[in-house]
C-alpha positions as CSV (number, residue, x, y, z in Angstrom):
1,M,9.5,-10.8,5.3
2,M,9.5,-11.5,1.6
3,K,12.4,-10.6,-0.7
4,T,11.8,-10.0,-4.4
5,P,14.4,-9.6,-7.1
6,G,15.9,-6.1,-7.3
7,D,14.2,-5.1,-4.0
8,T,15.5,-4.7,-0.5
9,K,13.5,-6.3,2.2
10,T,9.8,-5.8,1.9
11,R,6.8,-7.2,3.6
12,L,3.5,-8.0,1.9
13,I,0.6,-7.4,4.3
14,P,-3.0,-8.5,3.5
15,I,-5.0,-5.3,3.2
16,T,-7.4,-6.7,5.8
17,Q,-4.5,-7.0,8.3
18,W,-2.9,-3.6,7.7
19,N,-4.1,-2.1,10.9
20,E,-2.6,-4.9,12.9
21,H,0.8,-3.5,11.8
22,H,0.1,0.2,11.3
23,P,-2.4,2.6,12.8
24,W,-2.6,4.8,9.7
25,P,-4.5,4.9,7.5
26,P,-7.5,3.3,9.2
27,A,-9.2,0.4,7.4
28,G,-11.7,2.6,5.5
29,G,-8.9,4.9,4.4
30,M,-6.8,2.0,3.1
31,R,-9.8,0.6,1.1
32,H,-10.3,4.1,-0.4
33,L,-6.6,4.3,-1.4
34,R,-6.9,0.9,-3.0
35,F,-10.1,1.7,-4.9
36,H,-8.6,4.9,-6.3
37,C,-5.0,3.6,-6.7
38,E,-4.8,4.2,-10.4
39,T,-5.5,7.9,-10.0
40,N,-3.9,8.7,-6.6
41,G,-0.4,7.4,-7.2
42,F,-0.6,4.3,-5.0
43,A,-1.0,1.6,-7.6
44,S,2.5,0.3,-7.2
45,A,1.8,-0.4,-3.5
46,F,-0.9,-3.0,-4.1
47,R,-0.5,-6.5,-5.4
48,K,-3.5,-8.8,-6.2
49,V,-2.9,-12.5,-5.7
50,G,-6.1,-14.4,-6.6
51,A,-8.8,-12.8,-4.5
52,R,-6.4,-11.3,-2.0
53,V,-5.1,-7.8,-2.0
54,L,-1.6,-7.4,-0.5
55,V,0.1,-4.1,0.4
56,D,3.8,-3.8,-0.2
57,E,4.7,-2.1,3.0
58,A,7.9,-0.4,1.8
59,E,6.3,0.7,-1.5
60,F,3.3,2.1,0.4
61,F,5.4,4.4,2.4
62,R,7.4,5.4,-0.7
63,C,4.1,6.4,-2.3
64,V,3.2,8.4,0.8
65,E,6.5,10.3,0.5
66,R,6.0,10.9,-3.3
67,T,2.5,12.2,-2.8
68,N,3.4,14.2,0.3
69,G,2.5,17.8,-0.3
70,Q,0.3,17.3,-3.3
71,A,-3.2,18.6,-3.2
72,A,-5.9,16.0,-2.5
73,A,-8.3,15.4,-5.5
């Protein structure tokens, strides 16, 4: 687990390994969320480090809670 200043414990998971840790969303769904992250409210959940895209696990689920109940675009 990685700890960042001002954060409680969080884990950064490579987007390609997300489904090794969580069954939802499936790989295609996660890529879709990443591609549209600037308009769907998930931008804060993704970190780009070089060519790698990492998912901030705790922030991802906070984004899910924030967008819960909103109509899909």
